[in-house]
N, C-alpha and C positions, 0 to 999 in steps of 0.2 A: 572751759571749752566749750560748753553748752550753750551759757548766755554768749558768746562771741560768735554762736553760728545764728544768734537773732537777728544782729544786725550786721552782719558779713565782715566781722574784723577779726583781724589777726591775735590769736588766745592769748599769744606771748607778748602784744601791746599791754594785754589786761595784767600780765605778771609783772613786767616790768616798773608798770605805773602803782601798783600794789605797795611792791619793794619800794619804791622811790617815794610814797605816800607816807606807809607804815612801817617799813620792813617787815611786811608780810605779817603783821600781828593785828588780828582782828578787833583787839581790845583795844588798840592803839588811840590814845585823846590828842589831840592838837596841843602844842604847848602853848600858854601865855605869850604875849608879845607887847610892846609898848603900845602897838596900834591897835590891839586886840588883847585885852588882859585877862578875856573871859570867854575864848573861844568854844564853839560848838561842834567843832569838825571831830568825827567818832567812825573809826572803822578802818577795814583794808583801804580803802579810797579817802579817808577823811571826808566824808559826806558832811554834808549840813544838816540838823534836824527839819529844816521849813522845807526841803526838798522830798523827805520821806514818802509824805502822806501825797504831796501834791503829783509826785512824779509815780508811785506805785499803783495811784487812784486808776489811772490808766489799765492796768493789767490785774486789777482785783487782789494785790496784794498789800493795799495799805492797812488793812487791820492788823499788819504785821510789823509796823513801824516803832509800836511800846515793846510788844514779846515776840518774837524773840529782839529785836532793835536794831540799831545800825550796827553793834559788834556782832550781828551775826553775818558771816560770808557769804551769804545768800543773798542777804538785803541790803547792803554795802555793792554787791556787783550789781543785783537787779538796777539800783540806783542809777549807779552810772550809763549802764547801759542803756536802759529807757530816758534817762536825762542826758548828761554831758557829752556820754561818746554817739548815739544818736543825732543828737543835735549838730556835733562837730564834723562827724561824717558827711550831715547831708551840705553843711556850708562849706566845708573843703571840698569836695567834690562838685558842688554846684557852682561854686568859684573860681576853684583853682584846679580844676579836673588835671591838666597836663602838668601840674606841679609834680617837683621829683619825689622820689619817696620819703628822703630826710625832710623837706620842707615840711609833708605832709604829717610827719609824726611829728614836728617840731611845732606845726599849726595844732594838734592835737595836745601836746606839753601845755601849751600858752592857754588854750582853751579852757583844760583841765584847771590850772593856775591862779588864770584873770578872769575866765567866764564866757559864754558865748557871747554877748554883746562886744566886749571886748576883742573878741576874734575876729568879728566880722568888721568893726572899725580896724583893726590894724590891717586888714586884707584891703579895704576899702584908701584907707591912708597911704601904707606903703606896699602893695602887692601881693603877689604869692611867693616872692622868692624872699624867705625868711631872713637872710643875711643883710639885707635892707632895714630891717628892724632893729638890729643892734645898735644901729645911730640914735635911737629914741628911747631909752631905758625908761623914759617914764610910763610907757605901756605897760610894763611889766611889775603888776602887783604883787604877785606871790613868788615871785622867781626872778630870774637875770637870763638873758640869752645864752651866757656861757654855761650857766643850768641846765638848760634844755639842750646844748650843743651834747653836753656830757651826756645826759639821760639818752638821748637821740643814736649816740657812739653804743651807748648799752644794749639797747634794743637791737641794733645792727649785729654786735657780736653774738644777742641770741640767734640770729639767724632770720630777723624780722626784714622781711623786703619789701613789703610793700605794706601799708595802714590796712588793706583789707585783704580780709581771709573768706573761705566757703561759709556761702550762707545757708543754714541748715535750717528753716523754720520746725520743722518737724520733730527737732531734738530741744528745739527752745523751750524752757520751764514755763515760759507764759503761755506755751500752746499745748503743753501735755498735761496740764491738769498738774504740775509738781506744786507744792507747797514750799515757803523757806524750812520748814520743819524736817522737810524730806532728804534736806542736805547733814552732811556732817557740818558742826561748827568746830 
């Protein structure tokens, strides 16, 4: 909840995505596929090793990428907060501010699975109504439109009304001097 306040996002979105990505298992590792026989995605949000230092250096937590590492819930959550989620919120609200809550949630899921560049391209090419994206399955790298619809339905069932939530930077761990080792693992 404190990390969600850093960027003004509904904390329940974090919970659903962590469940979607890892089953809420902080030690989860991505399963090998034909396309990627040696995946490096790890942790609650299945973050990639290369993102850790790059993203957490912005908040002074890059020294924790190896110890406690991406299996630490605080590290994984910090990476998605400062990386994927923050960038996605800026893109979604900047380019699709009047989109429906369902579309915004679907865009966040798309960003999480396909990346920020793919999100910007999808919006540019197909607009802010994500239903139009369904006709273009080639844009979905890690998931499908139907999978996103299912996950958005789960979020809505948990009471998520909007992608955003209260922004409270006074409780944000990056602003309070907290370290990843201060959180339970």
